[in-house]
N, C-alpha and C positions, 0 to 999 in steps of 0.2 A: 708448785711453791718448794726450793731447795731446802732440805734442810741444815742446823748452824753445824750437822759432822760432813753434810753434801760441801757446804762452801769450804770447809776445811780444809776438805780431800784433795779440793778445787786445787787449793792455795798448793799443797804441793809440796810440802812439807820437808821431800827426802831431797827435795833440791838445793833445800835452804842452806847446806853446811858452804853450796858456792860464795854464798855471800857472805859468811862470819868466815870463813878461810883466808881472805885477802885482808881483812883488815886485821886480823891475828899478825899474820903478818906483818905488817905494814908498820903496827903499830910494835911490832919487839925491833922490828927495821929503827924506829924512831928513838927506841929507846937506846942503842946499842949506841947509836946520836947523841945519846944524851939532851936528848926531846921530846920522851913519848907523855903524850897529855891524856888522862884517863876522860872527861868529858870531850873533846873530841873525837879520840876514839869509840865512846859509846852513839856518837852524833854520825859517822863514818858508819858504826854498824847498824843501825837506823834507816839510812841512806839503801844501804844494801840490799839487806832486808827487805824493805818496799820496793825495790828496782826489781827482783826479783818476784814475789808474789805480784809486781803490775806484768812481770812477762809470764807468768805463769797464768792468769786470764786473759791476758790480753793472744795466747794461745791457742788458750780454751776458748774464746769468742768466735776466733779467725779461722782455724782451723773445720770447727765445729761447720762456722755457714755454711763454709769452701764444701764439710760433706767428704774430707778427711779423718776422720776421728768415726764416722760409722761399726768400723768393724775393727777394732785393735783390741789391743792384749793384756794395755797400760790398765792404770787408773782410772776409773771412774772422769769421762767429763760432764762438764756441766748441762755444755750449750749441748753436744751433740745425744747424752742422756735425754735429755728434752727437762731434766730437772730446773733450771732455772732458762727464764727467756734472755736470747741474744742479749737484748740492750742490757736485762740486771748484769749480764757475766762484764761488756764491754763495760759500764759504769764500774766495775770494782773493778777493774783496770786502771780505769782512769784515777778512780780515787785514789788506788795506790801510789802510782804515779802521783799524784798531788802528795802524799804525804813524803815520797822521796823528795819532793822540789822541795816542800819546808820545811826540813830536817837540813835537804842540802845550803838552801838557802841562811841558816841559823851558821852551820858550818866554815860557810864561808867570810859571813858578818862576822866570827870568835878567830878568825885564820885571817883573814884579811887578804885573801889573794882574791878580790873579787873577779879576776878572769877563768877563772876554776866555773860560772856561773853555765860559761857558755859547753865547754865540754857535758857539763852535768844534762843541757839542752840534747846536743850530739847523744848522748846515754838513750835521753829517753823516747827522742826520735827510730834508733835502733832497738830498744827493746819492743816498741810497737812494729816497728817493717820488718821485726826479722820472721814475720809470718801473716801478717796486718798489710796494707797499702794494697796494689794491682798488682807489684814487682816486691812480695818478697823475696828475702834474697836467703834467708832460713829451703825456702825451695831450689835454691838454686847452687845447692852444695855451699855455703858461705857460712853457716850455722855456726860452724868450728869456730872461724875469723871474727866474727864477733864479739861471740865469748873470750876467747882468749883476749882478746882488747881491753871490755871491758867488764868481764868479771875476772880477768889477772894483771893488764900492766895496769889498767888508767884506777881501778881500784884499790890493789895494793898500794901503787907511787904516790894514787891523792892520798890516802891517810898515810901516808911516809910524810907527804911533802904537808898537808898541814897541818903536823905534830912540828915536822922537824924547821920549815924550808928551805929542800932542799931533799935528796937521795943520794941513799947508796951506793955504792957493787953488791953491798950483799943484798939491798930492797929491789934492785933491777931482776940477779938471781932470784931470788923468791917471786920475784912478778913472777917470771916465767916460766916457774918451776907450776904454782900454783895457777896458772892461764891455761899450761899443758894438763891438770888435772881436770879440769872444769870442762875442758874438751873432752876427758877421758868419761867423763858424767855424759854427758848428753852423743858421746858415740855410743857408749853402750845400749844405751836409752833408744838413739834411732838405727841399730843393731837388732833389737828388738822387735821393729816396725818395719822391719825392708818390705816383706811381704803385703803389707798394707798399704806402705806408701808406694810401690811401686803402681799397685791395682786404680791410686789416686793422682798419681803424678806429681806426686814428692817428692822430686828428685835431692834428696840430703845430700854429703859426702859418702854416709852408710852405703847407698844407694848407689851413684857413680861408680863407688870402689868397686862394689860387691859381697857378696857376707866372708870367704873369705879373706881377703885382704883386709876389710874391715874390722876382720877379728885378731892381723894383727897390727896395725895402727891403733889399737884400743891398747892392744898389749906394752907396746910404744911410750904412751899418752900414761900410762900409766904407771910407768915404773920408771923411766928417766927421770920424772920429779927426785927422786930418792936417791938419787947421787947429784942433780944439782943441789939438792941442800944439802949435803955434806960438805959439798964445794961451802958455803956459812961457814964451815967450820974455821977459816980462817979469817973468818971476822972475828965471830966467837965459837969457842972450842966445845960449848956444849950447843950447836946446831947440829954437828954431827950423832946425836942420839935422835935424831929420822932413820939413821940406819935399821932403828930395831922398824919400823914399820916395810923395810925391806919384805919381810915374810906372809904379811896378807895382800902385799902388790904382786908378787909372786905369784898367789893362793887367785887371785883374782885374776891375773892375767894368762894361766894355767886353765883354769875354769873358761872361760874364752874361747882359746885355743882352741882347748877338748871337745868345742860342739856344741856347748851350753845354748838353747833359743827356747825364744818362747816362754812361756811361764817360767821355766831356768833362768832366766836372765833378771828377772827381780831382785833376787837378793843380792847378784853382783849388782844391781845398778844400786842398791841402798848399799850393797858394803863400800863401793867406789865414794857415794855423800861421806858416809862415815871418814874412808880413809883420808880423804882430802881435807875433812875437817881436823882430825888427829891432826896430819901433815903440817897444818897449819897453825894450831895448838904450841904441837912441839916445836917447832921451826922459831917461830914467834919468843917463847916462854926462851929457847936456849938463844937467841938472840939478843934479849931481853935480858939476859941473868947478866 
């Protein structure tokens, strides 16, 4: 029987910035348009957090039953370690998706944009089929595509749209930047797991690119968003504050380019998550001022 601490670890808290950051940017963009709404922002954050936790448990379950998590460098997995039965982990994933669906329904109801229910359904489906189902797209090198679309574009622009009934060019640029940082988070995670993923037949983008090119792509993914965020200064001068994050982004890129691997990539993974959170908060605030 898994302990509470093990369930918390299985939720992979280090990935949660990928849920908060787009909501912060989307709300900031709505404020720049004169239409920020705290209640709707909190609902959007709840949807994103529940969906992220659901994805993490779903990946734990699907990778565990496939046997791809037997030998890993990363955090403990509930299914593969035997700490929890596969059915329990699957239930936890569906429970998180259920919470996301209920909060999403509430957000749609207060905003009046009922067509977004279809977007939410597609998002939940994409969350499950990332590593679940007969042909998981995460095993075919398409994980970054899903992350960019749903934890970048959809999460950011959806947040703005439900508050402002529209989107601005700054919201789109911010959404692209957030999507790239979310991809960087996934890329460094998969870079760490290349040796075991190759053996397990998990063809992530990092595996397909190979170690050297995956490192170079990570460096671009973690630094380009800083420049994109700075462009938003044309909408609100305070958005230029994101340039202060250029140094930590550069340090993360240099660490990976210089060959950090295995356990040495753990702080890079944590740092990338914190960078995305800081970027989201700074850009969101900069747009809102």
